[in-house]
TIRO-2110 file (N, C-alpha, C; in Angstrom, 1 decimal):
// TIRO-2110
-7.1, 21.4, -60.4, N, 1, A
-7.1, 22.8, -59.9, CA, 1, A
-8.3, 23.5, -60.5, C, 1, A
-9.1, 24.2, -59.7, N, 2, A
-10.3, 24.9, -60.2, CA, 2, A
-9.9, 26.1, -61.1, C, 2, A
-10.5, 26.1, -62.3, N, 3, A
-10.2, 27.3, -63.2, CA, 3, A
-10.9, 28.5, -62.6, C, 3, A
-10.3, 29.7, -62.8, N, 4, A
-11.0, 30.9, -62.4, CA, 4, A
-12.2, 31.1, -63.2, C, 4, A
-13.2, 31.9, -62.7, N, 5, A
-14.4, 32.1, -63.4, CA, 5, A
-14.1, 32.7, -64.8, C, 5, A
-15.0, 32.5, -65.7, N, 6, A
-14.7, 32.8, -67.1, CA, 6, A
-14.3, 34.3, -67.4, C, 6, A
-14.8, 35.2, -66.6, N, 7, A
-14.6, 36.6, -66.9, CA, 7, A
-13.2, 37.2, -66.4, C, 7, A
-12.3, 36.3, -66.0, N, 8, A
-11.0, 36.7, -65.6, CA, 8, A
-9.9, 36.3, -66.6, C, 8, A
-8.8, 37.1, -66.5, N, 9, A
-7.6, 36.8, -67.4, CA, 9, A
-6.4, 37.0, -66.5, C, 9, A
-5.4, 36.2, -66.9, N, 10, A
-4.0, 36.4, -66.3, CA, 10, A
-3.2, 37.1, -67.3, C, 10, A
-2.5, 38.2, -67.0, N, 11, A
-1.6, 38.9, -67.9, CA, 11, A
-0.2, 38.6, -67.3, C, 11, A
0.7, 38.0, -68.1, N, 12, A
2.0, 37.6, -67.7, CA, 12, A
3.0, 38.6, -68.5, C, 12, A
3.6, 39.5, -67.7, N, 13, A
4.4, 40.6, -68.2, CA, 13, A
5.9, 40.3, -68.4, C, 13, A
6.3, 40.3, -69.6, N, 14, A
7.8, 40.4, -70.0, CA, 14, A
8.7, 39.3, -69.3, C, 14, A
8.2, 38.1, -69.2, N, 15, A
9.1, 37.0, -68.7, CA, 15, A
10.0, 36.6, -69.8, C, 15, A
11.0, 37.4, -70.0, N, 16, A
12.0, 37.2, -71.2, CA, 16, A
13.4, 37.1, -70.7, C, 16, A
14.3, 36.6, -71.5, N, 17, A
15.7, 36.4, -71.2, CA, 17, A
16.3, 37.7, -70.8, C, 17, A
15.9, 38.8, -71.4, N, 18, A
16.5, 40.1, -71.2, CA, 18, A
16.3, 40.6, -69.8, C, 18, A
15.3, 40.2, -69.1, N, 19, A
14.9, 40.7, -67.8, CA, 19, A
15.3, 39.7, -66.7, C, 19, A
15.9, 38.6, -67.0, N, 20, A
16.2, 37.6, -66.1, CA, 20, A
17.7, 37.4, -66.0, C, 20, A
18.3, 36.8, -64.9, N, 21, A
19.7, 36.7, -64.8, CA, 21, A
20.4, 36.3, -66.0, C, 21, A
21.5, 37.1, -66.4, N, 22, A
22.2, 36.8, -67.7, CA, 22, A
21.7, 37.7, -68.8, C, 22, A
20.6, 38.4, -68.6, N, 23, A
20.0, 39.2, -69.7, CA, 23, A
20.6, 40.6, -69.6, C, 23, A
20.2, 41.4, -70.7, N, 24, A
20.8, 42.8, -70.8, CA, 24, A
20.3, 43.7, -69.8, C, 24, A
19.1, 43.5, -69.3, N, 25, A
18.5, 44.4, -68.2, CA, 25, A
17.9, 43.5, -67.1, C, 25, A
18.8, 42.6, -66.6, N, 26, A
18.4, 41.6, -65.7, CA, 26, A
17.9, 42.2, -64.4, C, 26, A
16.8, 41.6, -63.9, N, 27, A
16.2, 41.9, -62.6, CA, 27, A
16.6, 40.8, -61.6, C, 27, A
17.2, 41.1, -60.5, N, 28, A
17.7, 40.1, -59.6, CA, 28, A
16.7, 39.1, -59.2, C, 28, A
17.1, 37.8, -59.4, N, 29, A
16.2, 36.7, -59.0, CA, 29, A
14.9, 36.6, -59.7, C, 29, A
14.8, 37.3, -60.9, N, 30, A
13.5, 37.2, -61.6, CA, 30, A
13.2, 35.9, -62.1, C, 30, A
14.2, 35.0, -62.3, N, 31, A
13.9, 33.7, -62.8, CA, 31, A
13.2, 32.8, -61.8, C, 31, A
13.3, 33.2, -60.5, N, 32, A
12.8, 32.4, -59.4, CA, 32, A
11.2, 32.4, -59.3, C, 32, A
10.6, 33.4, -60.0, N, 33, A
9.1, 33.5, -60.0, CA, 33, A
8.5, 32.7, -61.1, C, 33, A
9.3, 32.2, -62.0, N, 34, A
8.7, 31.5, -63.2, CA, 34, A
8.0, 30.3, -62.9, C, 34, A
8.5, 29.4, -62.0, N, 35, A
7.6, 28.2, -61.7, CA, 35, A
6.3, 28.6, -61.1, C, 35, A
6.3, 29.6, -60.3, N, 36, A
5.0, 30.0, -59.7, CA, 36, A
4.1, 30.6, -60.8, C, 36, A
4.6, 31.4, -61.7, N, 37, A
3.8, 31.9, -62.8, CA, 37, A
3.2, 30.7, -63.6, C, 37, A
4.0, 29.7, -63.9, N, 38, A
3.5, 28.5, -64.6, CA, 38, A
2.3, 27.9, -63.9, C, 38, A
2.5, 27.8, -62.6, N, 39, A
1.5, 27.2, -61.7, CA, 39, A
0.2, 28.0, -61.7, C, 39, A
0.4, 29.3, -61.6, N, 40, A
-0.8, 30.2, -61.6, CA, 40, A
-1.6, 30.1, -62.9, C, 40, A
-0.9, 30.0, -64.0, N, 41, A
-1.5, 30.0, -65.3, CA, 41, A
-2.5, 28.8, -65.5, C, 41, A
-2.3, 27.7, -64.7, N, 42, A
-3.2, 26.6, -64.8, CA, 42, A
-4.6, 26.9, -64.2, C, 42, A
-4.7, 28.0, -63.5, N, 43, A
-5.9, 28.4, -62.9, CA, 43, A
-6.8, 29.3, -63.8, C, 43, A
-6.3, 29.6, -64.9, N, 44, A
-7.0, 30.6, -65.8, CA, 44, A
-7.3, 30.0, -67.1, C, 44, A
-8.5, 30.4, -67.6, N, 45, A
-8.9, 30.0, -68.9, CA, 45, A
-8.3, 30.9, -70.0, C, 45, A
-8.1, 32.2, -69.6, N, 46, A
-7.6, 33.2, -70.5, CA, 46, A
-6.3, 33.7, -70.0, C, 46, A
-5.2, 33.5, -70.8, N, 47, A
-3.9, 34.0, -70.4, CA, 47, A
-3.3, 34.8, -71.6, C, 47, A
-2.7, 35.9, -71.3, N, 48, A
-2.1, 36.8, -72.2, CA, 48, A
-0.6, 37.0, -71.8, C, 48, A
0.3, 36.9, -72.8, N, 49, A
1.7, 37.1, -72.5, CA, 49, A
2.1, 38.4, -73.1, C, 49, A
3.0, 39.2, -72.5, N, 50, A
3.5, 40.4, -73.1, CA, 50, A
5.0, 40.2, -73.4, C, 50, A
5.5, 40.9, -74.4, N, 51, A
6.9, 40.7, -74.9, CA, 51, A
7.4, 42.0, -75.3, C, 51, A
8.5, 42.5, -74.6, N, 52, A
9.2, 43.7, -75.0, CA, 52, A
9.9, 43.4, -76.3, C, 52, A
9.8, 44.3, -77.3, N, 53, A
10.2, 44.0, -78.7, CA, 53, A
10.7, 45.2, -79.4, C, 53, A
11.9, 45.6, -79.1, N, 54, A
12.5, 46.9, -79.5, CA, 54, A
13.3, 46.8, -80.8, C, 54, A
13.2, 47.8, -81.7, N, 55, A
14.1, 48.0, -82.8, CA, 55, A
15.5, 48.4, -82.2, C, 55, A
16.6, 48.1, -83.0, N, 56, A
17.9, 48.5, -82.6, CA, 56, A
18.1, 49.9, -82.2, C, 56, A
17.4, 50.8, -82.9, N, 57, A
17.6, 52.3, -82.7, CA, 57, A
16.5, 52.8, -81.8, C, 57, A
16.1, 52.0, -80.8, N, 58, A
14.9, 52.5, -80.0, CA, 58, A
15.3, 53.7, -79.1, C, 58, A
14.4, 54.6, -79.0, N, 59, A
14.6, 55.8, -78.3, CA, 59, A
15.0, 55.7, -76.8, C, 59, A
14.6, 54.5, -76.2, N, 60, A
14.9, 54.3, -74.8, CA, 60, A
16.3, 53.8, -74.5, C, 60, A
17.0, 53.4, -75.6, N, 61, A
18.4, 52.9, -75.3, CA, 61, A
19.4, 54.0, -75.1, C, 61, A
20.1, 54.0, -74.0, N, 62, A
21.1, 55.0, -73.7, CA, 62, A
22.1, 55.1, -74.8, C, 62, A
22.5, 54.0, -75.4, N, 63, A
23.6, 54.1, -76.4, CA, 63, A
23.1, 54.8, -77.6, C, 63, A
21.9, 55.1, -77.8, N, 64, A
21.4, 55.9, -79.0, CA, 64, A
21.3, 57.4, -78.7, C, 64, A
21.8, 57.8, -77.5, N, 65, A
21.9, 59.2, -77.2, CA, 65, A
23.3, 59.5, -76.8, C, 65, A
24.0, 60.4, -77.5, N, 66, A
25.4, 60.8, -77.2, CA, 66, A
25.5, 61.3, -75.8, C, 66, A
26.6, 60.8, -75.1, N, 67, A
26.9, 61.3, -73.8, CA, 67, A
25.9, 61.0, -72.7, C, 67, A
25.0, 60.0, -72.9, N, 68, A
24.1, 59.6, -71.9, CA, 68, A
24.4, 58.2, -71.4, C, 68, A
24.1, 57.9, -70.2, N, 69, A
24.4, 56.7, -69.5, CA, 69, A
23.0, 56.0, -69.2, C, 69, A
23.0, 54.6, -69.1, N, 70, A
21.8, 54.0, -68.6, CA, 70, A
21.3, 54.5, -67.3, C, 70, A
20.0, 54.6, -67.2, N, 71, A
19.3, 55.0, -66.0, CA, 71, A
19.3, 56.5, -65.8, C, 71, A
19.9, 57.3, -66.7, N, 72, A
19.7, 58.7, -66.8, CA, 72, A
18.3, 58.9, -67.4, C, 72, A
17.8, 60.2, -67.4, N, 73, A
16.5, 60.5, -68.0, CA, 73, A
16.7, 61.6, -69.0, C, 73, A
15.8, 61.6, -70.0, N, 74, A
15.7, 62.6, -71.0, CA, 74, A
14.2, 63.1, -71.1, C, 74, A
14.0, 64.2, -71.6, N, 75, A
12.6, 64.7, -71.9, CA, 75, A
12.2, 64.4, -73.3, C, 75, A
11.1, 63.8, -73.5, N, 76, A
10.6, 63.5, -74.9, CA, 76, A
9.2, 64.2, -75.0, C, 76, A
8.7, 64.2, -76.1, N, 77, A
7.4, 64.9, -76.3, CA, 77, A
6.3, 64.4, -75.4, C, 77, A
6.4, 63.1, -75.0, N, 78, A
5.4, 62.6, -74.1, CA, 78, A
5.7, 62.6, -72.6, C, 78, A
6.9, 63.1, -72.3, N, 79, A
7.3, 63.2, -70.9, CA, 79, A
8.7, 62.7, -70.6, C, 79, A
9.0, 62.4, -69.4, N, 80, A
10.3, 62.0, -68.9, CA, 80, A
10.5, 60.5, -69.3, C, 80, A
11.7, 60.2, -69.9, N, 81, A
12.0, 58.9, -70.4, CA, 81, A
13.3, 58.4, -69.7, C, 81, A
13.2, 57.3, -68.9, N, 82, A
14.4, 56.6, -68.4, CA, 82, A
15.1, 56.0, -69.6, C, 82, A
16.4, 56.2, -69.6, N, 83, A
17.2, 55.5, -70.6, CA, 83, A
17.8, 54.2, -70.1, C, 83, A
17.6, 53.1, -70.9, N, 84, A
17.9, 51.8, -70.4, CA, 84, A
19.1, 51.2, -71.2, C, 84, A
19.8, 50.2, -70.6, N, 85, A
20.7, 49.5, -71.5, CA, 85, A
20.0, 48.9, -72.6, C, 85, A
20.7, 48.6, -73.7, N, 86, A
20.0, 48.0, -74.9, CA, 86, A
19.5, 46.6, -74.5, C, 86, A
18.2, 46.4, -74.8, N, 87, A
17.6, 45.1, -74.3, CA, 87, A
16.5, 44.7, -75.2, C, 87, A
16.2, 43.4, -75.2, N, 88, A
15.0, 42.8, -75.9, CA, 88, A
14.9, 43.4, -77.4, C, 88, A
16.0, 43.3, -78.1, N, 89, A
16.0, 43.7, -79.5, CA, 89, A
15.2, 42.6, -80.3, C, 89, A
14.4, 43.1, -81.2, N, 90, A
13.5, 42.2, -82.0, CA, 90, A
14.3, 41.0, -82.6, C, 90, A
13.7, 39.8, -82.3, N, 91, A
14.3, 38.6, -82.9, CA, 91, A
15.5, 38.1, -82.2, C, 91, A
16.0, 38.8, -81.2, N, 92, A
17.2, 38.4, -80.5, CA, 92, A
16.9, 37.3, -79.4, C, 92, A
17.9, 36.6, -78.9, N, 93, A
17.8, 35.7, -77.8, CA, 93, A
17.4, 36.4, -76.6, C, 93, A
17.9, 37.7, -76.4, N, 94, A
17.5, 38.5, -75.3, CA, 94, A
16.0, 38.8, -75.2, C, 94, A
15.4, 38.9, -76.3, N, 95, A
13.9, 39.2, -76.4, CA, 95, A
13.1, 37.9, -76.3, C, 95, A
13.7, 36.8, -76.4, N, 96, A
12.9, 35.5, -76.4, CA, 96, A
12.3, 35.3, -75.0, C, 96, A
11.2, 34.6, -74.9, N, 97, A
10.6, 34.2, -73.6, CA, 97, A
11.6, 33.3, -72.9, C, 97, A
11.7, 33.4, -71.6, N, 98, A
12.6, 32.6, -70.8, CA, 98, A
12.2, 31.1, -71.0, C, 98, A
13.3, 30.2, -71.2, N, 99, A
13.0, 28.8, -71.6, CA, 99, A
12.2, 28.1, -70.5, C, 99, A
12.2, 28.5, -69.3, N, 100, A
11.4, 27.9, -68.2, CA, 100, A
9.9, 28.3, -68.2, C, 100, A
9.6, 29.4, -68.9, N, 101, A
8.2, 29.8, -69.0, CA, 101, A
7.4, 28.7, -69.8, C, 101, A
6.4, 28.1, -69.2, N, 102, A
5.8, 27.0, -69.8, CA, 102, A
4.2, 27.2, -69.7, C, 102, A
3.7, 28.0, -70.6, N, 103, A
2.3, 28.3, -70.6, CA, 103, A
1.7, 28.1, -72.0, C, 103, A
1.5, 26.8, -72.4, N, 104, A
1.0, 26.5, -73.7, CA, 104, A
-0.4, 26.9, -74.0, C, 104, A
-1.1, 27.2, -72.9, N, 105, A
-2.5, 27.6, -73.0, CA, 105, A
-2.7, 29.1, -73.3, C, 105, A
-1.6, 29.9, -73.3, N, 106, A
-1.7, 31.3, -73.6, CA, 106, A
-2.3, 31.5, -75.0, C, 106, A
-3.3, 32.5, -75.1, N, 107, A
-3.9, 32.7, -76.4, CA, 107, A
-3.4, 33.9, -77.1, C, 107, A
-2.7, 34.8, -76.5, N, 108, A
-2.3, 36.0, -77.1, CA, 108, A
-1.0, 36.5, -76.6, C, 108, A
-0.1, 37.0, -77.6, N, 109, A
1.1, 37.6, -77.2, CA, 109, A
1.1, 39.1, -77.7, C, 109, A
1.2, 40.0, -76.7, N, 110, A
1.2, 41.4, -77.0, CA, 110, A
2.6, 41.9, -77.1, C, 110, A
3.1, 42.3, -78.2, N, 111, A
4.4, 42.8, -78.3, CA, 111, A
4.4, 44.3, -78.1, C, 111, A
5.3, 44.9, -77.4, N, 112, A
5.3, 46.3, -77.1, CA, 112, A
6.7, 46.9, -77.2, C, 112, A
6.7, 48.2, -77.4, N, 113, A
7.9, 48.9, -77.6, CA, 113, A
8.6, 48.8, -79.0, C, 113, A
7.7, 48.4, -80.0, N, 114, A
8.3, 48.2, -81.3, CA, 114, A
8.3, 49.4, -82.2, C, 114, A
7.7, 50.5, -81.7, N, 115, A
7.8, 51.8, -82.4, CA, 115, A
9.1, 52.5, -82.0, C, 115, A
9.9, 52.9, -82.9, N, 116, A
11.2, 53.4, -82.6, CA, 116, A
11.2, 54.6, -81.7, C, 116, A
10.2, 55.5, -81.8, N, 117, A
10.2, 56.7, -81.1, CA, 117, A
9.3, 56.8, -79.9, C, 117, A
8.8, 55.6, -79.5, N, 118, A
7.9, 55.6, -78.3, CA, 118, A
8.3, 54.4, -77.5, C, 118, A
8.5, 54.6, -76.2, N, 119, A
8.7, 53.5, -75.3, CA, 119, A
7.3, 52.9, -74.9, C, 119, A
7.3, 51.7, -74.3, N, 120, A
6.1, 51.1, -73.9, CA, 120, A
6.3, 50.2, -72.8, C, 120, A
5.7, 50.6, -71.6, N, 121, A
5.8, 49.7, -70.4, CA, 121, A
4.5, 48.9, -70.3, C, 121, A
3.4, 49.6, -70.5, N, 122, A
2.1, 49.0, -70.3, CA, 122, A
1.7, 48.0, -71.4, C, 122, A
1.0, 47.0, -71.0, N, 123, A
0.4, 46.1, -72.0, CA, 123, A
-0.7, 46.6, -72.8, C, 123, A
-1.3, 47.8, -72.3, N, 124, A
-2.5, 48.4, -72.9, CA, 124, A
-2.2, 49.6, -73.8, C, 124, A
-1.2, 50.4, -73.3, N, 125, A
-1.0, 51.7, -74.0, CA, 125, A
0.5, 52.0, -74.1, C, 125, A
1.0, 52.5, -75.2, N, 126, A
2.4, 52.9, -75.2, CA, 126, A
2.5, 54.2, -74.4, C, 126, A
3.8, 54.6, -74.2, N, 127, A
4.1, 55.7, -73.3, CA, 127, A
3.6, 57.1, -73.7, C, 127, A
3.3, 57.2, -75.0, N, 128, A
2.7, 58.5, -75.4, CA, 128, A
1.2, 58.6, -75.0, C, 128, A
0.7, 57.6, -74.4, N, 129, A
-0.7, 57.5, -73.8, CA, 129, A
-1.7, 57.7, -74.9, C, 129, A
-1.3, 57.5, -76.2, N, 130, A
-2.3, 57.6, -77.3, CA, 130, A
-2.3, 56.4, -78.1, C, 130, A
-1.2, 55.6, -78.2, N, 131, A
-1.2, 54.4, -79.1, CA, 131, A
-1.6, 53.2, -78.3, C, 131, A
-2.7, 52.6, -78.6, N, 132, A
-3.1, 51.4, -78.0, CA, 132, A
-2.5, 50.1, -78.5, C, 132, A
-2.3, 49.1, -77.7, N, 133, A
-1.8, 47.8, -78.2, CA, 133, A
-2.9, 46.9, -78.7, C, 133, A
-4.1, 47.2, -78.4, N, 134, A
-5.2, 46.3, -78.8, CA, 134, A
-5.7, 45.4, -77.7, C, 134, A
-4.9, 45.3, -76.5, N, 135, A
-5.3, 44.4, -75.5, CA, 135, A
-6.6, 44.7, -74.8, C, 135, A
-6.9, 46.0, -74.7, N, 136, A
-8.2, 46.4, -74.1, CA, 136, A
-9.4, 45.8, -74.9, C, 136, A
-9.3, 46.0, -76.2, N, 137, A
-10.3, 45.5, -77.1, CA, 137, A
-10.4, 44.0, -77.1, C, 137, A
-9.3, 43.3, -77.0, N, 138, A
-9.3, 41.9, -77.0, CA, 138, A
-10.0, 41.3, -75.7, C, 138, A
-9.6, 41.9, -74.6, N, 139, A
-10.3, 41.5, -73.3, CA, 139, A
-11.8, 41.7, -73.3, C, 139, A
-12.1, 42.9, -73.8, N, 140, A
-13.6, 43.3, -73.8, CA, 140, A
-14.4, 42.4, -74.7, C, 140, A
-13.8, 42.0, -75.9, N, 141, A
-14.4, 41.1, -76.8, CA, 141, A
-14.7, 39.7, -76.2, C, 141, A
-13.8, 39.3, -75.2, N, 142, A
-13.9, 38.1, -74.5, CA, 142, A
-14.7, 38.2, -73.2, C, 142, A
-15.3, 39.3, -73.0, N, 143, A
-16.2, 39.6, -71.8, CA, 143, A
-15.4, 39.5, -70.5, C, 143, A
-14.1, 39.8, -70.6, N, 144, A
-13.2, 39.8, -69.4, CA, 144, A
-13.5, 41.0, -68.6, C, 144, A
-13.7, 40.9, -67.3, N, 145, A
-13.9, 42.1, -66.5, CA, 145, A
-12.9, 42.2, -65.3, C, 145, A
-12.1, 41.2, -65.1, N, 146, A
-11.1, 41.1, -64.0, CA, 146, A
-9.8, 40.6, -64.5, C, 146, A
-8.7, 41.3, -64.2, N, 147, A
-7.4, 40.8, -64.6, CA, 147, A
-6.5, 40.6, -63.4, C, 147, A
-5.6, 39.6, -63.4, N, 148, A
-4.6, 39.3, -62.5, CA, 148, A
-3.3, 39.5, -63.2, C, 148, A
-2.3, 40.2, -62.6, N, 149, A
-1.1, 40.6, -63.3, CA, 149, A
0.1, 40.0, -62.6, C, 149, A
1.1, 39.4, -63.3, N, 150, A
2.3, 38.9, -62.8, CA, 150, A
3.4, 39.2, -63.7, C, 150, A
4.7, 39.1, -63.2, N, 151, A
5.8, 39.2, -64.2, CA, 151, A
6.8, 40.2, -63.7, C, 151, A
7.5, 40.8, -64.7, N, 152, A
8.7, 41.7, -64.5, CA, 152, A
8.5, 43.0, -65.3, C, 152, A
8.8, 44.1, -64.7, N, 153, A
9.2, 44.3, -63.3, CA, 153, A
8.0, 45.0, -62.6, C, 153, A
7.9, 44.7, -61.3, N, 154, A
6.7, 45.2, -60.5, CA, 154, A
6.6, 46.7, -60.7, C, 154, A
7.7, 47.4, -60.6, N, 155, A
7.6, 48.9, -60.5, CA, 155, A
7.6, 49.6, -61.9, C, 155, A
7.7, 48.8, -63.0, N, 156, A
7.6, 49.5, -64.3, CA, 156, A
6.5, 48.8, -65.1, C, 156, A
6.8, 47.8, -65.9, N, 157, A
5.8, 47.3, -66.8, CA, 157, A
4.6, 46.6, -66.1, C, 157, A
4.8, 46.0, -64.9, N, 158, A
3.6, 45.5, -64.2, CA, 158, A
2.8, 46.6, -63.7, C, 158, A
3.4, 47.6, -63.0, N, 159, A
2.6, 48.7, -62.5, CA, 159, A
1.9, 49.5, -63.6, C, 159, A
2.6, 49.8, -64.7, N, 160, A
1.9, 50.6, -65.7, CA, 160, A
0.7, 49.8, -66.3, C, 160, A
0.9, 48.5, -66.5, N, 161, A
-0.2, 47.6, -67.0, CA, 161, A
-1.3, 47.6, -66.0, C, 161, A
-1.1, 47.5, -64.7, N, 162, A
-2.1, 47.5, -63.7, CA, 162, A
-2.9, 48.8, -63.7, C, 162, A
-2.2, 49.9, -63.8, N, 163, A
-2.8, 51.3, -63.8, CA, 163, A
-3.7, 51.5, -65.0, C, 163, A
-3.2, 51.0, -66.1, N, 164, A
-4.0, 51.1, -67.4, CA, 164, A
-5.2, 50.1, -67.3, C, 164, A
-5.1, 49.0, -66.7, N, 165, A
-6.2, 48.0, -66.6, CA, 165, A
-7.3, 48.7, -65.8, C, 165, A
-7.0, 49.4, -64.7, N, 166, A
-8.0, 50.1, -63.9, CA, 166, A
-8.6, 51.2, -64.8, C, 166, A
-7.8, 51.9, -65.5, N, 167, A
-8.3, 53.0, -66.3, CA, 167, A
-9.3, 52.5, -67.3, C, 167, A
-9.1, 51.3, -67.8, N, 168, A
-10.0, 50.8, -68.8, CA, 168, A
-11.2, 50.0, -68.2, C, 168, A
-11.3, 50.1, -66.9, N, 169, A
-12.5, 49.5, -66.2, CA, 169, A
-12.4, 48.1, -65.7, C, 169, A
-11.2, 47.5, -65.7, N, 170, A
-11.0, 46.2, -65.2, CA, 170, A
-10.8, 46.2, -63.7, C, 170, A
-11.4, 45.2, -63.0, N, 171, A
-11.0, 45.0, -61.6, CA, 171, A
-9.6, 44.3, -61.6, C, 171, A
-8.7, 44.9, -60.9, N, 172, A
-7.3, 44.5, -61.1, CA, 172, A
-6.6, 44.1, -59.9, C, 172, A
-5.9, 42.9, -60.0, N, 173, A
-5.1, 42.4, -58.9, CA, 173, A
-3.6, 42.2, -59.4, C, 173, A
-2.7, 42.6, -58.5, N, 174, A
-1.3, 42.3, -58.8, CA, 174, A
-0.8, 41.2, -57.8, C, 174, A
-0.3, 40.1, -58.3, N, 175, A
0.1, 39.0, -57.5, CA, 175, A
1.6, 39.3, -57.1, C, 175, A
1.8, 39.8, -55.9, N, 176, A
3.1, 40.3, -55.5, CA, 176, A
4.2, 39.3, -55.5, C, 176, A
4.0, 38.1, -55.0, N, 177, A
5.1, 37.1, -55.0, CA, 177, A
5.3, 36.4, -56.3, C, 177, A
4.5, 36.8, -57.4, N, 178, A
4.8, 36.3, -58.7, CA, 178, A
5.3, 37.5, -59.6, C, 178, A
5.9, 38.5, -59.0, N, 179, A
6.5, 39.6, -59.7, CA, 179, A
7.9, 39.9, -59.1, C, 179, A
8.7, 40.5, -59.8, N, 180, A
10.0, 41.0, -59.3, CA, 180, A
10.2, 42.4, -59.8, C, 180, A
10.9, 43.2, -58.9, N, 181, A
11.1, 44.6, -59.2, CA, 181, A
12.5, 45.0, -59.5, C, 181, A
12.7, 46.1, -60.2, N, 182, A
14.0, 46.7, -60.4, CA, 182, A
14.3, 47.5, -59.2, C, 182, A
13.4, 48.3, -58.6, N, 183, A
13.5, 49.2, -57.5, CA, 183, A
14.7, 50.2, -57.7, C, 183, A
14.4, 51.1, -58.7, N, 184, A
15.4, 52.2, -59.0, CA, 184, A
15.0, 53.4, -58.3, C, 184, A
15.8, 53.9, -57.3, N, 185, A
15.6, 55.1, -56.6, CA, 185, A
14.2, 55.2, -56.0, C, 185, A
13.8, 54.1, -55.3, N, 186, A
12.6, 54.1, -54.6, CA, 186, A
11.4, 53.8, -55.5, C, 186, A
11.6, 53.3, -56.7, N, 187, A
10.5, 53.2, -57.6, CA, 187, A
9.5, 52.1, -57.2, C, 187, A
9.9, 51.1, -56.4, N, 188, A
9.0, 50.1, -56.0, CA, 188, A
7.9, 50.6, -55.1, C, 188, A
8.4, 51.3, -54.0, N, 189, A
7.4, 51.8, -53.0, CA, 189, A
6.5, 52.8, -53.7, C, 189, A
7.0, 53.7, -54.6, N, 190, A
6.2, 54.6, -55.3, CA, 190, A
5.1, 53.9, -56.2, C, 190, A
5.5, 52.9, -56.8, N, 191, A
4.6, 52.1, -57.7, CA, 191, A
3.5, 51.5, -56.9, C, 191, A
3.8, 50.9, -55.7, N, 192, A
2.7, 50.4, -54.9, CA, 192, A
1.8, 51.5, -54.4, C, 192, A
2.3, 52.6, -54.0, N, 193, A
1.5, 53.7, -53.6, CA, 193, A
0.5, 54.2, -54.7, C, 193, A
1.0, 54.3, -55.9, N, 194, A
0.2, 54.7, -57.0, CA, 194, A
-0.9, 53.6, -57.3, C, 194, A
-0.5, 52.4, -57.2, N, 195, A
-1.5, 51.3, -57.5, CA, 195, A
-2.6, 51.3, -56.4, C, 195, A
-2.1, 51.4, -55.2, N, 196, A
-3.1, 51.3, -54.1, CA, 196, A
-4.1, 52.5, -54.2, C, 196, A
-3.6, 53.7, -54.6, N, 197, A
-4.4, 54.9, -54.7, CA, 197, A
-5.5, 54.7, -55.8, C, 197, A
-5.3, 53.8, -56.8, N, 198, A
-6.2, 53.6, -57.8, CA, 198, A
-7.1, 52.4, -57.6, C, 198, A
-7.0, 51.8, -56.4, N, 199, A
-7.8, 50.7, -56.0, CA, 199, A
-7.3, 49.3, -56.5, C, 199, A
-6.1, 49.2, -56.9, N, 200, A
-5.5, 47.9, -57.4, CA, 200, A
-5.2, 47.1, -56.1, C, 200, A
-5.7, 45.8, -56.2, N, 201, A
-5.5, 44.9, -55.1, CA, 201, A
-4.1, 44.2, -55.1, C, 201, A
-3.4, 44.3, -54.0, N, 202, A
-2.1, 43.6, -53.9, CA, 202, A
-2.3, 42.3, -53.2, C, 202, A
-2.1, 41.2, -53.9, N, 203, A
-2.4, 39.9, -53.3, CA, 203, A
-1.2, 39.0, -53.4, C, 203, A
-1.3, 37.8, -52.7, N, 204, A
-0.3, 36.8, -52.8, CA, 204, A
-0.9, 35.6, -53.6, C, 204, A
0.0, 34.8, -54.2, N, 205, A
-0.4, 33.7, -55.1, CA, 205, A
-1.3, 32.7, -54.3, C, 205, A
-1.1, 32.6, -53.0, N, 206, A
-1.9, 31.6, -52.3, CA, 206, A
-3.4, 32.0, -52.4, C, 206, A
-3.7, 33.3, -52.6, N, 207, A
-5.2, 33.7, -52.7, CA, 207, A
-5.8, 33.1, -54.0, C, 207, A
-5.0, 33.0, -55.0, N, 208, A
-5.4, 32.5, -56.3, CA, 208, A
-5.4, 30.9, -56.3, C, 208, A
-4.4, 30.3, -55.7, N, 209, A
-4.2, 28.9, -55.7, CA, 209, A
-5.1, 28.2, -54.7, C, 209, A
-5.6, 28.9, -53.7, N, 210, A
-6.3, 28.2, -52.6, CA, 210, A
-7.6, 27.7, -53.0, C, 210, A
END
């Protein structure tokens, strides 16, 4: 299989037990995209994995807010925060990469959401829009100018990562059939609209593999 040109990278978002069937915040059928992600990774010289990595008392967990239920929202200093079931706690089996994820060539793991008072969807920036993860600098150091994004969930961490990638100047593709969505109250359609408006390309895996 032909490797993609040197200036591209694949970003694999949150393919963890917590977001796949049986996990604390499972996305329906999310395990079904893993073989395709493994196959896609063979086409890239540069591969980055992201890993949701929350402390027990994380601000995004509904159980840490009295009288709040998962999927309700609260207002924080940085804006509206969706409250989630407790998930991907640091060092837990829930936070581990899914056992079927097989990308030994990945060079970097970006852990996000490890600050107790800030949530983090994007692989580039935490939700306060001030705290960088270091991914932008890493990619620029490696002369990467184009990123392809796959993983979970299309309408949250994938979309936020894609929007930030464009913000930082990367040509950005989201591989639709290698992602799975939560689709909470129309969030999937809204995410695609926002991504399209910023010039993010929505493609299928066949475009990369052909």
